[in-house]
C-alpha positions in Angstrom: -12.1 -59.7 47.2 -12.1 -59.1 50.9 -15.5 -57.5 50.7 -16.8 -60.7 49.2 -15.1 -62.8 51.9 -12.6 -64.3 49.4 -9.5 -65.3 51.2 -6.6 -64.7 48.9 -3.6 -64.4 51.3 -5.5 -64.1 54.6 -8.0 -61.5 55.7 -6.2 -58.6 57.4 -2.9 -59.5 55.8 -0.2 -56.9 55.6 0.8 -55.3 52.3 3.3 -57.2 50.2 5.7 -54.2 49.9 6.6 -53.4 53.5 4.4 -55.7 55.6 3.4 -52.7 57.9 -0.3 -52.1 57.3 -3.2 -54.1 56.2 -3.4 -54.2 52.4 -6.3 -52.3 50.8 -6.6 -50.3 47.6 -5.8 -47.0 49.2 -2.7 -48.3 51.0 -1.5 -50.4 48.0 -1.5 -47.5 45.6 -1.1 -44.3 47.6 -0.2 -44.5 51.3 2.4 -47.3 51.4 5.9 -46.0 51.9 7.1 -47.8 48.8 4.4 -46.3 46.7 5.1 -42.8 48.0 8.7 -43.2 47.0 7.6 -44.3 43.5 5.2 -41.3 43.1 7.7 -38.8 44.4 10.3 -40.1 41.9 7.8 -39.8 39.1 7.0 -36.2 40.3 10.6 -35.3 40.2 10.8 -36.3 36.5 8.5 -33.4 35.8 9.8 -31.1 38.6 6.4 -31.3 40.3 5.6 -31.2 44.0 2.0 -32.5 44.5 0.1 -33.6 47.6 -1.1 -37.2 47.0 -4.8 -37.9 47.4 -5.9 -41.2 48.8 -8.9 -41.7 46.5 -7.8 -43.0 43.1 -10.3 -40.9 41.1 -9.3 -37.7 42.9 -5.6 -38.8 42.7 -5.9 -39.1 38.9 -7.8 -35.8 38.5 -5.3 -34.1 40.8 -2.8 -34.8 38.0 -4.5 -32.5 35.5 -1.6 -30.1 35.4 -2.7 -27.1 33.3 0.6 -25.3 33.8 2.3 -28.0 31.8 2.3 -27.8 28.1 -0.3 -30.0 26.4 2.2 -32.7 25.3 3.8 -32.8 28.8 0.4 -33.0 30.4 -0.6 -35.9 28.1 2.7 -37.7 28.9 2.1 -37.1 32.6 -1.2 -38.9 32.4 0.5 -41.8 30.7 3.0 -41.9 33.5 0.1 -42.0 36.0 -1.5 -45.0 34.3 1.8 -46.7 33.9 2.6 -46.2 37.6 -0.7 -47.7 38.7 -0.3 -50.7 36.3 3.3 -51.2 37.3 2.6 -51.1 41.1 -0.2 -53.6 40.7 2.1 -55.9 38.6 5.0 -55.6 41.0 2.7 -56.4 43.9 1.4 -59.5 42.1 5.0 -60.5 41.2 5.8 -60.5 44.9 2.6 -62.2 45.9 2.5 -65.0 43.3 6.0 -65.3 41.8 8.2 -64.7 44.9 9.8 -61.7 43.3 11.6 -59.2 45.5 10.8 -55.6 46.1 12.8 -53.5 43.6 12.3 -49.8 43.3 14.7 -49.4 40.4 12.9 -52.1 38.4 9.5 -50.4 39.1 10.8 -47.0 38.0 12.4 -48.4 34.8 9.1 -50.3 34.0 7.1 -47.1 34.5 9.5 -45.2 32.1 9.3 -48.0 29.5 5.4 -48.1 29.6 5.1 -44.3 29.5 
C-alpha cells in the first residue's frame, strides 16, 4: 500500500510488534525481533537450526529440508505457511482490534493450523 501512496497508519510508521523499525514486508515477517523468536521456536520443534533469509520466496525454498522424512518435510511446509498466516493475522489484530503482542498465543495458533 505504501508503494501506492495509501496511508494506512502513517507512512514510515514503525512495526506493530516492537515499534523499533519501519514496517515493511521483510521486517514484518523475517527481521523483526518478535518474528525471529517465533521462527526460532518453530525451528526448535523440528530440531532445526536454519539461517533465515529476508526474501520470502527464498525463505520458503530454504525450508526444503531433504534430510527430513517426506512426512516431516510436508508438515514443516504447513508450519511455514501457518507461521506466515498467523504473523499477519496477529499483526492485524494489534493494528485493528487493539490486541496485545502475545508470543504464546501466536505459537499455539501456528500449532493449531499446522
